C-alpha positions as CSV (number, residue, x, y, z in Angstrom):
1,M,94.2,-99.5,-105.7
2,E,94.7,-103.2,-106.2
3,P,92.7,-105.2,-107.1
4,T,90.9,-102.5,-109.2
5,L,94.2,-101.3,-110.7
6,D,97.5,-103.1,-110.9
7,V,100.8,-101.4,-110.0
8,G,102.0,-99.6,-113.2
9,Q,98.7,-99.7,-114.9
10,R,97.9,-96.5,-116.8
11,V,94.6,-94.6,-116.8
12,L,93.0,-91.7,-118.6
13,V,91.8,-88.9,-116.3
14,S,89.0,-86.3,-117.1
15,R,90.1,-82.9,-115.7
16,V,86.8,-81.2,-116.5
17,N,84.1,-83.4,-114.7
18,Y,84.5,-81.7,-111.4
19,H,84.4,-78.2,-112.7
20,F,80.7,-78.9,-113.3
21,G,79.8,-81.0,-110.3
22,E,81.1,-82.8,-107.2
23,P,82.8,-86.2,-107.1
24,D,80.4,-89.0,-106.2
25,R,81.0,-91.8,-103.8
26,G,82.7,-94.6,-105.7
27,D,84.6,-92.4,-108.2
28,V,88.2,-93.2,-108.7
29,V,90.1,-89.9,-108.7
30,V,93.6,-88.6,-109.1
31,F,94.6,-85.9,-106.6
32,H,97.3,-84.2,-104.6
33,P,97.3,-85.7,-101.1
34,P,98.2,-83.5,-98.1
35,K,101.8,-82.8,-97.5
36,G,103.1,-85.5,-95.2
37,A,100.8,-88.2,-96.6
38,D,103.8,-90.3,-97.5
39,G,104.6,-90.5,-93.7
40,N,100.9,-90.7,-92.7
41,T,100.9,-87.2,-91.1
42,C,97.5,-86.1,-89.9
43,G,96.7,-82.3,-89.6
44,A,95.0,-82.7,-86.2
45,S,95.4,-84.8,-83.1
46,H,92.7,-87.4,-82.7
47,P,91.9,-90.6,-80.7
48,P,93.5,-93.8,-82.1
49,D,90.1,-95.3,-82.9
50,E,89.1,-92.4,-85.2
51,P,90.2,-91.6,-88.7
52,C,92.3,-88.5,-89.3
53,P,89.7,-85.6,-89.2
54,R,91.8,-82.9,-90.9
55,P,94.6,-82.8,-93.4
56,T,97.8,-80.8,-93.1
57,S,97.3,-77.3,-94.6
58,Q,99.6,-77.8,-97.6
59,R,99.3,-80.2,-100.5
60,S,102.0,-82.6,-101.7
61,G,103.5,-82.3,-105.1
62,V,102.9,-86.0,-105.9
63,N,99.7,-87.5,-107.4
64,F,97.7,-90.3,-105.7
65,I,94.8,-92.3,-107.1
66,K,92.1,-93.5,-104.7
67,R,88.4,-94.0,-104.5
68,V,86.0,-91.4,-103.0
69,V,84.2,-93.0,-100.1
70,A,82.6,-89.9,-98.4
71,G,81.9,-86.3,-99.2
72,P,81.3,-83.0,-97.5
73,G,79.1,-83.2,-94.5
74,D,79.1,-87.1,-94.4
75,T,80.1,-88.9,-91.3
76,I,82.6,-91.8,-91.8
77,A,83.8,-94.6,-89.7
78,I,85.7,-97.8,-90.8
79,R,84.7,-101.3,-89.9
80,Q,87.0,-104.2,-91.0
81,G,88.1,-102.0,-93.9
82,H,84.6,-101.1,-95.1
83,A,83.4,-97.5,-95.0
84,V,80.4,-96.8,-92.7
85,V,79.0,-93.6,-94.2
86,N,76.2,-91.7,-92.3
87,G,75.8,-94.8,-90.1
88,K,75.3,-97.2,-93.1
89,L,77.8,-99.9,-94.0
90,Q,78.7,-99.4,-97.7
91,D,78.5,-102.2,-100.2
92,E,82.1,-102.4,-101.6
93,P,82.5,-105.7,-103.5
94,F,85.6,-104.2,-105.3
95,I,87.9,-104.0,-102.2
96,A,90.5,-106.5,-101.1
97,P,90.0,-108.0,-97.7
98,C,91.5,-106.0,-95.0
99,G,92.5,-108.6,-92.4
100,S,92.7,-108.0,-88.7
101,I,95.3,-105.2,-88.5
102,G,94.4,-102.2,-86.4
103,E,94.3,-99.8,-89.4
104,C,91.2,-101.7,-90.7
105,T,88.8,-100.5,-88.0
106,F,88.2,-96.9,-86.8
107,P,84.8,-97.2,-85.1
108,R,84.6,-93.6,-83.9
109,P,83.1,-91.5,-86.8
110,I,84.4,-88.1,-88.0
111,K,82.5,-85.6,-90.1
112,V,84.0,-84.7,-93.5
113,P,84.6,-80.9,-93.6
114,P,82.9,-78.7,-96.3
115,H,84.6,-78.9,-99.7
116,H,86.6,-82.1,-98.7
117,F,86.4,-85.7,-99.7
118,F,87.5,-88.8,-97.9
119,M,89.6,-91.1,-100.1
120,M,90.5,-94.8,-99.6
121,G,92.4,-97.3,-101.7
122,D,90.7,-100.6,-102.6
123,N,93.5,-102.6,-101.0
124,R,92.4,-101.5,-97.5
125,G,94.9,-103.5,-95.6
126,A,97.9,-101.9,-97.4
127,S,96.6,-98.4,-98.5
128,D,97.9,-95.1,-97.2
129,D,94.8,-93.0,-97.5
130,S,92.5,-90.5,-95.7
131,R,92.3,-92.7,-92.7
132,F,95.8,-91.6,-91.8
133,W,96.2,-88.1,-93.4
134,G,92.7,-86.8,-93.6
135,P,90.1,-85.7,-96.1
136,V,91.3,-84.0,-99.3
137,P,90.1,-80.5,-100.3
138,K,88.2,-80.4,-103.6
139,K,90.7,-77.9,-105.0
140,W,93.5,-80.6,-104.7
141,I,91.5,-83.1,-106.9
142,I,93.0,-83.3,-110.4
143,G,90.2,-85.4,-112.1
144,Q,88.3,-88.6,-112.4
145,A,90.0,-91.7,-113.7
146,F,87.6,-93.3,-116.2
147,F,89.6,-95.6,-118.6
148,T,92.6,-97.9,-118.4
149,Y,94.8,-98.1,-121.5
150,W,97.9,-100.0,-120.4
151,P,98.7,-102.8,-120.3
152,V,96.7,-103.9,-123.3
153,K,95.2,-106.9,-121.5
154,R,93.6,-104.6,-118.9
155,V,92.2,-102.0,-121.3
156,G,88.7,-101.0,-120.2
157,I,86.3,-98.6,-118.4
158,L,86.8,-98.0,-114.7
């Protein structure tokens, strides 16, 4: 999640927000990724110019922190690391430049399944995220990160 969060930075997470509503685009969330996310395992075969359309059926036991970039029913493609949601290039001033590596562009859009969210890290050139292992079911989302408390020099609202 660099540059938004530094490695080792600590955050507070609200576990109740999403019991009353859905995550919004731009929310920074903590969640369980699909099993196999550490090896970028997708739950469906797909063309190389398309993000992973479906996660594996089991969740991992680890926690990830990423940003919600698309929700249920949205179409998403990736252009030079930027999300293109429902055909519109998103304004994402918080991301680190992606560079020219192949993982930065997936021009063929996919549709996010019902009750799933597409997650991406802010360091798009070095993030393992939904591009590679698919959208995350809402039931795997732990909560919304909203405040950083460590290190002291980075204390603040996300």
